[in-house]
Biotite code that builds the C-alpha atoms (Angstrom):
import biotite.structure as struc

atoms = struc.array([
    struc.Atom([24.505, 6.700, 75.614], chain_id="A", res_id=1, res_name="UNK", atom_name="CA", element="C"),
    struc.Atom([24.123, 4.808, 72.377], chain_id="A", res_id=2, res_name="UNK", atom_name="CA", element="C"),
    struc.Atom([27.286, 3.721, 70.618], chain_id="A", res_id=3, res_name="UNK", atom_name="CA", element="C"),
    struc.Atom([27.505, 2.336, 67.094], chain_id="A", res_id=4, res_name="UNK", atom_name="CA", element="C"),
    struc.Atom([30.081, 1.266, 64.551], chain_id="A", res_id=5, res_name="UNK", atom_name="CA", element="C"),
    struc.Atom([29.641, 1.526, 60.814], chain_id="A", res_id=6, res_name="UNK", atom_name="CA", element="C"),
    struc.Atom([29.758, -1.592, 58.705], chain_id="A", res_id=7, res_name="UNK", atom_name="CA", element="C"),
    struc.Atom([33.174, -0.557, 57.341], chain_id="A", res_id=8, res_name="UNK", atom_name="CA", element="C"),
    struc.Atom([34.535, 0.083, 60.830], chain_id="A", res_id=9, res_name="UNK", atom_name="CA", element="C"),
    struc.Atom([33.171, -3.282, 62.006], chain_id="A", res_id=10, res_name="UNK", atom_name="CA", element="C"),
    struc.Atom([35.188, -4.995, 59.243], chain_id="A", res_id=11, res_name="UNK", atom_name="CA", element="C"),
    struc.Atom([38.312, -3.137, 60.380], chain_id="A", res_id=12, res_name="UNK", atom_name="CA", element="C"),
    struc.Atom([37.660, -4.027, 64.034], chain_id="A", res_id=13, res_name="UNK", atom_name="CA", element="C"),
    struc.Atom([37.125, -7.703, 63.216], chain_id="A", res_id=14, res_name="UNK", atom_name="CA", element="C"),
    struc.Atom([40.270, -7.856, 61.083], chain_id="A", res_id=15, res_name="UNK", atom_name="CA", element="C"),
    struc.Atom([42.369, -6.224, 63.830], chain_id="A", res_id=16, res_name="UNK", atom_name="CA", element="C"),
    struc.Atom([40.784, -8.101, 66.733], chain_id="A", res_id=17, res_name="UNK", atom_name="CA", element="C"),
    struc.Atom([39.284, -4.979, 68.323], chain_id="A", res_id=18, res_name="UNK", atom_name="CA", element="C"),
    struc.Atom([36.526, -5.995, 70.686], chain_id="A", res_id=19, res_name="UNK", atom_name="CA", element="C"),
    struc.Atom([33.522, -3.928, 71.734], chain_id="A", res_id=20, res_name="UNK", atom_name="CA", element="C"),
    struc.Atom([34.956, -3.580, 75.260], chain_id="A", res_id=21, res_name="UNK", atom_name="CA", element="C"),
    struc.Atom([37.855, -1.544, 73.850], chain_id="A", res_id=22, res_name="UNK", atom_name="CA", element="C"),
    struc.Atom([35.410, 0.678, 71.955], chain_id="A", res_id=23, res_name="UNK", atom_name="CA", element="C"),
    struc.Atom([33.345, 1.155, 75.104], chain_id="A", res_id=24, res_name="UNK", atom_name="CA", element="C"),
    struc.Atom([36.468, 2.168, 77.018], chain_id="A", res_id=25, res_name="UNK", atom_name="CA", element="C"),
    struc.Atom([37.257, 4.792, 74.346], chain_id="A", res_id=26, res_name="UNK", atom_name="CA", element="C"),
    struc.Atom([33.728, 6.218, 74.582], chain_id="A", res_id=27, res_name="UNK", atom_name="CA", element="C"),
    struc.Atom([33.901, 6.208, 78.380], chain_id="A", res_id=28, res_name="UNK", atom_name="CA", element="C"),
    struc.Atom([37.125, 8.227, 78.298], chain_id="A", res_id=29, res_name="UNK", atom_name="CA", element="C"),
    struc.Atom([35.625, 10.676, 75.793], chain_id="A", res_id=30, res_name="UNK", atom_name="CA", element="C"),
    struc.Atom([32.577, 11.165, 78.016], chain_id="A", res_id=31, res_name="UNK", atom_name="CA", element="C"),
    struc.Atom([34.916, 12.059, 80.850], chain_id="A", res_id=32, res_name="UNK", atom_name="CA", element="C"),
    struc.Atom([36.526, 14.691, 78.619], chain_id="A", res_id=33, res_name="UNK", atom_name="CA", element="C"),
    struc.Atom([39.644, 12.632, 77.921], chain_id="A", res_id=34, res_name="UNK", atom_name="CA", element="C"),
    struc.Atom([39.685, 13.126, 74.163], chain_id="A", res_id=35, res_name="UNK", atom_name="CA", element="C"),
    struc.Atom([42.911, 12.571, 72.267], chain_id="A", res_id=36, res_name="UNK", atom_name="CA", element="C"),
    struc.Atom([42.072, 15.123, 69.557], chain_id="A", res_id=37, res_name="UNK", atom_name="CA", element="C"),
    struc.Atom([38.929, 17.201, 69.050], chain_id="A", res_id=38, res_name="UNK", atom_name="CA", element="C"),
    struc.Atom([38.789, 17.748, 65.297], chain_id="A", res_id=39, res_name="UNK", atom_name="CA", element="C"),
    struc.Atom([35.693, 19.962, 65.461], chain_id="A", res_id=40, res_name="UNK", atom_name="CA", element="C"),
    struc.Atom([32.166, 19.525, 64.206], chain_id="A", res_id=41, res_name="UNK", atom_name="CA", element="C"),
    struc.Atom([31.476, 16.454, 66.340], chain_id="A", res_id=42, res_name="UNK", atom_name="CA", element="C"),
    struc.Atom([34.553, 14.583, 65.075], chain_id="A", res_id=43, res_name="UNK", atom_name="CA", element="C"),
    struc.Atom([37.159, 13.283, 67.510], chain_id="A", res_id=44, res_name="UNK", atom_name="CA", element="C"),
    struc.Atom([40.228, 11.095, 67.227], chain_id="A", res_id=45, res_name="UNK", atom_name="CA", element="C"),
    struc.Atom([40.520, 8.565, 70.024], chain_id="A", res_id=46, res_name="UNK", atom_name="CA", element="C"),
    struc.Atom([43.280, 6.043, 70.679], chain_id="A", res_id=47, res_name="UNK", atom_name="CA", element="C"),
    struc.Atom([42.433, 2.427, 71.406], chain_id="A", res_id=48, res_name="UNK", atom_name="CA", element="C"),
    struc.Atom([44.774, 0.001, 73.080], chain_id="A", res_id=49, res_name="UNK", atom_name="CA", element="C"),
    struc.Atom([46.115, -2.845, 70.964], chain_id="A", res_id=50, res_name="UNK", atom_name="CA", element="C"),
    struc.Atom([45.722, -6.208, 72.721], chain_id="A", res_id=51, res_name="UNK", atom_name="CA", element="C"),
    struc.Atom([48.945, -6.889, 74.562], chain_id="A", res_id=52, res_name="UNK", atom_name="CA", element="C"),
    struc.Atom([50.215, -3.372, 73.893], chain_id="A", res_id=53, res_name="UNK", atom_name="CA", element="C"),
    struc.Atom([49.755, 0.165, 75.069], chain_id="A", res_id=54, res_name="UNK", atom_name="CA", element="C"),
    struc.Atom([47.758, 3.100, 73.781], chain_id="A", res_id=55, res_name="UNK", atom_name="CA", element="C"),
    struc.Atom([50.757, 4.699, 72.050], chain_id="A", res_id=56, res_name="UNK", atom_name="CA", element="C"),
    struc.Atom([51.279, 1.690, 69.763], chain_id="A", res_id=57, res_name="UNK", atom_name="CA", element="C"),
    struc.Atom([47.625, 0.903, 69.291], chain_id="A", res_id=58, res_name="UNK", atom_name="CA", element="C"),
    struc.Atom([44.940, 2.079, 66.948], chain_id="A", res_id=59, res_name="UNK", atom_name="CA", element="C"),
    struc.Atom([43.549, 5.484, 66.117], chain_id="A", res_id=60, res_name="UNK", atom_name="CA", element="C"),
    struc.Atom([39.840, 5.788, 65.562], chain_id="A", res_id=61, res_name="UNK", atom_name="CA", element="C"),
    struc.Atom([37.691, 8.525, 64.162], chain_id="A", res_id=62, res_name="UNK", atom_name="CA", element="C"),
    struc.Atom([34.514, 8.859, 66.165], chain_id="A", res_id=63, res_name="UNK", atom_name="CA", element="C"),
    struc.Atom([31.480, 11.028, 65.554], chain_id="A", res_id=64, res_name="UNK", atom_name="CA", element="C"),
    struc.Atom([30.610, 12.088, 69.068], chain_id="A", res_id=65, res_name="UNK", atom_name="CA", element="C"),
    struc.Atom([27.944, 13.978, 70.971], chain_id="A", res_id=66, res_name="UNK", atom_name="CA", element="C"),
    struc.Atom([28.571, 13.518, 74.685], chain_id="A", res_id=67, res_name="UNK", atom_name="CA", element="C"),
    struc.Atom([25.776, 11.824, 76.580], chain_id="A", res_id=68, res_name="UNK", atom_name="CA", element="C"),
    struc.Atom([23.865, 11.005, 73.392], chain_id="A", res_id=69, res_name="UNK", atom_name="CA", element="C"),
    struc.Atom([25.550, 9.278, 70.462], chain_id="A", res_id=70, res_name="UNK", atom_name="CA", element="C"),
    struc.Atom([28.898, 7.933, 69.349], chain_id="A", res_id=71, res_name="UNK", atom_name="CA", element="C"),
    struc.Atom([29.722, 6.380, 65.983], chain_id="A", res_id=72, res_name="UNK", atom_name="CA", element="C"),
    struc.Atom([33.029, 4.696, 65.180], chain_id="A", res_id=73, res_name="UNK", atom_name="CA", element="C"),
    struc.Atom([33.532, 5.385, 61.482], chain_id="A", res_id=74, res_name="UNK", atom_name="CA", element="C"),
    struc.Atom([37.228, 4.897, 60.702], chain_id="A", res_id=75, res_name="UNK", atom_name="CA", element="C"),
    struc.Atom([40.204, 3.163, 62.238], chain_id="A", res_id=76, res_name="UNK", atom_name="CA", element="C"),
    struc.Atom([43.873, 2.700, 61.484], chain_id="A", res_id=77, res_name="UNK", atom_name="CA", element="C"),
    struc.Atom([47.062, 1.506, 63.110], chain_id="A", res_id=78, res_name="UNK", atom_name="CA", element="C"),
    struc.Atom([49.418, 4.296, 64.118], chain_id="A", res_id=79, res_name="UNK", atom_name="CA", element="C"),
    struc.Atom([52.153, 2.589, 62.131], chain_id="A", res_id=80, res_name="UNK", atom_name="CA", element="C"),
    struc.Atom([50.034, 2.734, 58.941], chain_id="A", res_id=81, res_name="UNK", atom_name="CA", element="C"),
    struc.Atom([49.580, 6.494, 58.686], chain_id="A", res_id=82, res_name="UNK", atom_name="CA", element="C"),
    struc.Atom([50.169, 9.763, 60.486], chain_id="A", res_id=83, res_name="UNK", atom_name="CA", element="C"),
    struc.Atom([47.341, 12.236, 60.082], chain_id="A", res_id=84, res_name="UNK", atom_name="CA", element="C"),
    struc.Atom([44.219, 12.740, 58.013], chain_id="A", res_id=85, res_name="UNK", atom_name="CA", element="C"),
    struc.Atom([44.134, 14.877, 54.930], chain_id="A", res_id=86, res_name="UNK", atom_name="CA", element="C"),
    struc.Atom([42.053, 18.061, 55.030], chain_id="A", res_id=87, res_name="UNK", atom_name="CA", element="C"),
    struc.Atom([39.507, 16.660, 52.555], chain_id="A", res_id=88, res_name="UNK", atom_name="CA", element="C"),
    struc.Atom([39.007, 13.595, 54.779], chain_id="A", res_id=89, res_name="UNK", atom_name="CA", element="C"),
    struc.Atom([38.346, 15.827, 57.784], chain_id="A", res_id=90, res_name="UNK", atom_name="CA", element="C"),
    struc.Atom([35.775, 17.821, 55.795], chain_id="A", res_id=91, res_name="UNK", atom_name="CA", element="C"),
    struc.Atom([34.051, 14.570, 54.827], chain_id="A", res_id=92, res_name="UNK", atom_name="CA", element="C"),
    struc.Atom([33.994, 13.320, 58.441], chain_id="A", res_id=93, res_name="UNK", atom_name="CA", element="C"),
    struc.Atom([32.468, 16.619, 59.609], chain_id="A", res_id=94, res_name="UNK", atom_name="CA", element="C"),
    struc.Atom([29.724, 16.318, 56.980], chain_id="A", res_id=95, res_name="UNK", atom_name="CA", element="C"),
    struc.Atom([29.141, 12.735, 58.084], chain_id="A", res_id=96, res_name="UNK", atom_name="CA", element="C"),
    struc.Atom([28.922, 13.900, 61.707], chain_id="A", res_id=97, res_name="UNK", atom_name="CA", element="C"),
    struc.Atom([26.207, 16.402, 60.760], chain_id="A", res_id=98, res_name="UNK", atom_name="CA", element="C"),
    struc.Atom([24.175, 13.568, 59.264], chain_id="A", res_id=99, res_name="UNK", atom_name="CA", element="C"),
    struc.Atom([24.792, 10.797, 61.795], chain_id="A", res_id=100, res_name="UNK", atom_name="CA", element="C"),
    struc.Atom([24.514, 12.911, 64.950], chain_id="A", res_id=101, res_name="UNK", atom_name="CA", element="C"),
    struc.Atom([21.127, 14.231, 63.840], chain_id="A", res_id=102, res_name="UNK", atom_name="CA", element="C"),
    struc.Atom([19.570, 10.757, 63.477], chain_id="A", res_id=103, res_name="UNK", atom_name="CA", element="C"),
    struc.Atom([16.554, 10.122, 65.677], chain_id="A", res_id=104, res_name="UNK", atom_name="CA", element="C"),
    struc.Atom([15.508, 6.739, 67.090], chain_id="A", res_id=105, res_name="UNK", atom_name="CA", element="C"),
    struc.Atom([13.476, 5.634, 64.021], chain_id="A", res_id=106, res_name="UNK", atom_name="CA", element="C"),
    struc.Atom([16.386, 6.588, 61.742], chain_id="A", res_id=107, res_name="UNK", atom_name="CA", element="C"),
    struc.Atom([18.843, 4.672, 63.934], chain_id="A", res_id=108, res_name="UNK", atom_name="CA", element="C"),
    struc.Atom([16.571, 1.623, 63.893], chain_id="A", res_id=109, res_name="UNK", atom_name="CA", element="C"),
    struc.Atom([16.269, 1.812, 60.100], chain_id="A", res_id=110, res_name="UNK", atom_name="CA", element="C"),
    struc.Atom([20.052, 2.096, 59.677], chain_id="A", res_id=111, res_name="UNK", atom_name="CA", element="C"),
    struc.Atom([20.518, -0.925, 61.935], chain_id="A", res_id=112, res_name="UNK", atom_name="CA", element="C"),
    struc.Atom([17.869, -2.896, 60.049], chain_id="A", res_id=113, res_name="UNK", atom_name="CA", element="C"),
    struc.Atom([19.749, -2.513, 56.765], chain_id="A", res_id=114, res_name="UNK", atom_name="CA", element="C"),
    struc.Atom([23.124, -3.229, 58.381], chain_id="A", res_id=115, res_name="UNK", atom_name="CA", element="C"),
    struc.Atom([24.625, 0.242, 57.870], chain_id="A", res_id=116, res_name="UNK", atom_name="CA", element="C"),
    struc.Atom([25.384, 0.555, 61.585], chain_id="A", res_id=117, res_name="UNK", atom_name="CA", element="C"),
    struc.Atom([25.849, -1.983, 64.365], chain_id="A", res_id=118, res_name="UNK", atom_name="CA", element="C"),
    struc.Atom([25.212, -1.188, 68.007], chain_id="A", res_id=119, res_name="UNK", atom_name="CA", element="C"),
    struc.Atom([28.169, -1.568, 70.340], chain_id="A", res_id=120, res_name="UNK", atom_name="CA", element="C"),
    struc.Atom([27.044, -3.208, 73.552], chain_id="A", res_id=121, res_name="UNK", atom_name="CA", element="C"),
    struc.Atom([28.730, -1.718, 76.596], chain_id="A", res_id=122, res_name="UNK", atom_name="CA", element="C"),
    struc.Atom([28.428, -3.009, 80.124], chain_id="A", res_id=123, res_name="UNK", atom_name="CA", element="C"),
    struc.Atom([27.018, -0.678, 82.775], chain_id="A", res_id=124, res_name="UNK", atom_name="CA", element="C"),
    struc.Atom([30.436, 0.213, 84.122], chain_id="A", res_id=125, res_name="UNK", atom_name="CA", element="C"),
    struc.Atom([31.687, 1.464, 80.760], chain_id="A", res_id=126, res_name="UNK", atom_name="CA", element="C"),
    struc.Atom([28.754, 3.762, 80.050], chain_id="A", res_id=127, res_name="UNK", atom_name="CA", element="C"),
    struc.Atom([28.179, 5.279, 83.480], chain_id="A", res_id=128, res_name="UNK", atom_name="CA", element="C"),
    struc.Atom([30.132, 8.260, 84.775], chain_id="A", res_id=129, res_name="UNK", atom_name="CA", element="C"),
])
């Protein structure tokens, strides 16, 4: 399963100290059906543990997700920063999911080449079920 983060999400992850291993763990849980919130249209909300803390006080991420195929981390926030998404944001994420989850290998390579998306490298344990 290929996993990516958008350039904007990568900035958030770097600023907050979120490592790729934590992202891989979130994808692994989602693949097992352990999804924190299915927002429909290929959009899920998944919690990520804050270093030195638990899942409840950690981060929330918005992931575009098609099990067994693709995952894109597109938005992240600390639970303490905000509660829920607005309806218009959810509509936008669903439209984004339509676009991103339909990308084929040449499109993915082109998006990586221009820096729009960055592949998240997961070890074998994190991506296998």
